[in-house]
N, C-alpha and C positions, 0 to 999 in steps of 0.2 A: 386759809388760802380764800383769797379776794376771787368772787365769778370772773372768769374771762368778760363776760358784759351784765351790768346791772341797768335794770328799767328803773326810770326815773319818773315818769308819769305815762299814763296811756290814754288814749280817747278811741271809742268808736266813730270812726268815719263817712260808714255805709253798714248795713244788716238786712238784708232779707228771710225766707225760708229756708234755703241753701247753702247761705254763706254770712260771715262779718268779715269784715275789714277794723283792722284798726290801724293804730300810728302811735307806734312807741317812742319814745324819747329814751334816748340812752347815756349809758356810761362807759368807758372802755380802761379796760383794767390801768391802762396809764393815764386814763383820766380824759382824753381827746370825748369830745360829745356827738352824735349821732343821731339817725331817727330807723326804727325800721318799721317797714309796711308787712302785716301780717294780716293770711286770709286765713279766717280760724271755719273748716271744714270738719261735719263727723267723718272718721273711715268710713270705707266700704268694702265689701268683699268680693276676689275675682275668682272666678271657677272655672278651672279646665278639664270640661269632662271627657274624657280620653277613655272608649272603649275599642277593642280590635281594631285596631290601629288607627282610628280616627278621631279627631278631631271638634267639638262642636263649637261655630264662633256664628259668631250676630254680627251684621251690620247694620246700621242706621246715619241717618244723617247727625253731624255732629255742627251744629249751627256756629261756631266759635271760630270753626277754620273752613267753614261753608264747601264742605263736603260729607261723601258717604263712605265710610271705612269699615272692614272687618275688624272686630275684636274678641277676646274673652267675655264671656257673657258677667256682668259685673253691677252692681250700686249699690246704693245705700238707702236707710230711711232715713231722712232727714229731723222727721218729728220724733223720732224712738233713736237718741243715740246710746244709748247704752245696750241696745238688744246684740245677746250673746250673738256674736259672727259665724259659728254655727248655723242658728235657726235663720240666718238672717244670707247666706251662701246658700241653702239649701231652697230657702224661698225665691231670689235670685233667677237661679238655676232653672225652677217650677216657670218663674211666670214668665221670663224673656223666652227659654227654647221648647216648655213644655216638659222636660224630662226630670224623673226623682233618681236619686243616685243610693245605691244600696251601701255606698261607702263614701265620707266623705274624709280627705285626712290631709290634716292643716299641715303646710307644705312650708310657710314662715309668714311673718311682715315685714313688709316693707313701707318709707314714707314716699309721698307721691310725687312734693319740692319742698324738701327741706329749706331751701334757702328763703321761703315767702310762705309754706303755709304749713299749718299743722295738722293736714291730712295722712293720713294711713290709711294701708289696705291690707289685710288678709287674704292669703293665696290657698286654696282650696285645689285638691285633684278628685274630679268625682268619677267613680269607677262602678260595673256592674247598674249602668241606664237604661232606664224603660221610658216607654215614649207616653206622653201625654200632651192634651191640648195647651197652647202657649196660653199665660194669663196676663198679656200687659196691660198697661197704662194706658192711656190718651198718649201721655206725650212718644209715646212709643209704637204708635199706630205705621208708623212707616218701617219697624224693626223687622230682618229676614232672618232665619238661623237658618243653616246649612253645616251638614259633617262634610270635613276635607282628610285626605290622610294625612299623617303627620307631617310625612315629610314635603310636602305642598306648601302645608302651611306655616314652615319654618323656611320654605323657600319666597312665599308670599313676604315674611319680613326681610329677606334679603331683597328684593325686586321691588320693597318700599311701599307693598302694598296694604301690610300691614303697619299703621305709625303709632298708636296706642302704644305708650313708653309703660302702660303696668301690663299691658299683654305682653310683649316682649318681653319685661321684667320677669314676670309669672314664666314665662317657656325658658326662658335662659336659667333660671333657677330648679324650674322641674329638672332640667336637661343634664345639671351640676350635679345635682342631687341623682342623679342616674332614678328616673323615676318617669322617664319619657324615652 
């Protein structure tokens, strides 16, 4: 059977350290032509640090949407795209919150926006949390970390205070799997 969509040409239209944007000329199964704009980005890790009924969130300014929002700790290493996701998750948790975890359970893998991007993310549940000193990058200098009761964090989603799709999806997946 023929593929649903076949790439007939591709060109890079933009590239920087964090992403590459390409434009693909395509042909659909019926022969009709089209184009796809595809954003290529490295996968990232999202960490849900939960202990004793508390969940640790971070808040930072998100330039594209011009606002500060609460979200789960998360990140990627664009300069090391093949990094083991568990290693990345442990490092991002420590970097953003100062926390280390006794256990890290891989909960799942989702795609960020697969209608236009290749980027996915691994979700981890962090338990047995031990405090430490955050080791934030200069780009995270405005970041704040705080623990909330789990139910309060869920209410923050309903109230529109948490708008990060990866955070909402991760917490939803944890809830569906009975892990929180």
